[in-house]
N, C-alpha and C positions, 0 to 999 in steps of 0.2 A: 876094168875101169868102172867106176861108179857113175851114178847119174844124180845130179841136183836139179830139181824142177822149180819152175816159177810161172807166173802169168799175170795177166791184167786183173782188174777188179771185177769185171763181169764174167770172166772165164772164157771169152771168145778166143783169146790168144793164149797159147801156152808155149813154154820153151823148156829145153833141157840144156844143161851144161854137162859135158862129159868130163866130170871131175870126181875124185874120190872124197873130197871134203868141201865144205863151204869155202868160197873164196874170201880172202882178206878184204876188208872194206875200209874206206876212208870217208871223212866228211869234208865237203867243200862249203865254205862260208861266203863265197863271192856273191855279189849282187845278182849276177846272172842265174846262179843256182837257186838263190832265194826266190827270185821271180818265177823260175821254171817250176819249182816245187810248191810255191805258195807257203813256204815255211822258213825257218831260220837258217837252214842249210840243207844240202842234199847228201845222202849217203849212197856211195857207189862202189862197185867192184870192177876192177880191170881184169878181163879174161881174154885169152886168145880167141879171136873170132872163129877159128875153126872148131872150137869145142861147143859152140852155140848152135842149136837147132830150134827154129821157131815155126809154129803152125798158127793158122788163123788169119783174119783179115788185117794185115799190117798197112798202115798209112806211113809213107815216107815223106819227110820234110827236109829239104836241103837248104842250108844256110851258108852262103859264101861270104867270107871276109877277106881282108888283104893278105892274111897269112895261112888260111886253111879253109877247107870245106867241111862242115859238120853235117852229118846225116842222122837225123833223129828218127826213131821208129816208135809209133804209137799204135794202140789197138784201134781198129777201124770202127768199133762199136762204142766203147766207153772212153776212148781217147787217152787212156793211161799211157804215160811214156814208159817204155820198157828198156830201151837201150839206145846208144848212139855209137857212131864211129866218126873218125875225122882223119883228114889227110896228113896230119902231123904225127899220127900214131898208126901207121898202116898195120893191119892184121890184129888190132886190139879193139875189143868191144867194151864199152862202159855200161855195165848193167846197173839199173836202178835197184839198189839193195832191198828196198821195201817190196819189190815184186817177187822176191824169192819166197817159196813156200815156208821155209824155215827161218825167216828173217829174225825172229826173236832169239835165235841162237848166235847171231853175229856179234862180233866184238870189234869196235872201231880201233884201227891201228895207227891212224894218222889224221891230222887236221891241216887243211890248207886254206889260204886266204883268210886267216884269222883276223887280219886288220879290219875286216868288214863284218865280223861276227856281231850278232845282236848283243847289247850290253848285258842282258840278263842271262846269257849262256855262259856257264862256268865249265871250263875245260880241265880235265885231269892233267896235271903237270907231268905225269909219268908217260903220257902218250905224246909222241913226237908231233910237233906243230910248226907251221911256217906262216909268217904274216902275209906273204904273197905266194907265188908259185914255188914249189919245192924244187931243188936241184934234183934232176931225174935219178941219179944213182942213190942218193940219200933217201929219196922217197920210196924207191923200190925196196931198199934195204929195210925201211920201216914197215912196209907192207909184209915183207917176209918174216918179220918178227925177229 
């Protein structure tokens, strides 16, 4: 099994993914991701939580809503958001793709919540996209390529 590495912007937190290849990534254009990232969208990878190993000073923030609990993990030094989990997807970690050491090699395989995308963002019509949340089976199929 290979190892994919990543970490925060200051280097205090590092993580590894026990994977042979970079994970597939998707872009979320919802307003929550725009506000979290401070950008037009957030690029993320879904990985099994058991392949993720993290070291360093992690800060945990838990957000409880009517249908889920989301647990965000940040670097305790530079506050970069590294990944999150939530109760609607047990055993799955959502890794912020920009924190991967080889992020420049990633290729986006899907776009979700495109109804909220910034007007100046142009999407490749060959990449699957959904105006709102994607139906889970179709979304996973898009990520698998």
